[in-house]
C-alpha positions, 0 to 999 in steps of 0.5 A: 085716473087719466082724463080725456076730454071730448065731445061725445062721452057722456051722452046726454046734456044732464052728464059731464063726465063718465068713468070708464075702467077708471078713465075720465071722459070728460065733455069739453068745457066742463071745469074739473073741481075737486069735488067731481075728482072725488066722486068719480074716484069714488067710482074707481074703487066702487069698481075695483071693489066689484072687479069692474065687470059685476060693477057696470052690470049690477050698475045697468041692472039697478038703473033699470030697476030704478027707471021702473021705479020712476016711471021712465024718469031717466035722470032721477033713475041715475040719482037713486043708483047706490053707487051714484048715492054713495059718490054723490054723499061723499063727493065734497068730503075730500078725505073720504076714500081713505077712510071708506069701507068695503062695499059702502054704496050698501051700507046704511050712512052712520 
């Protein structure tokens, strides 16, 4: 995964990194931990299995739906996106990716 430090992406003070097509944009001053890298690697796996464009389309549509559910709370809407729930649930498990099942973001945890 290519990593680019910058002062523009991601937008918003609550976000430290964004993965766009397998390129990780990280705000200056953010320490990249193994857990954060794993979180973003999970997103890369999600993107690949959904062929990138559908991933972004579904991500935005689900965020909009969650935004309605949370009455405009954008951070809570973000946390409820299925892709984010999977990445946060397994970000600290550095051995997760090799055993990850396809479309795990839509499966109930076992």
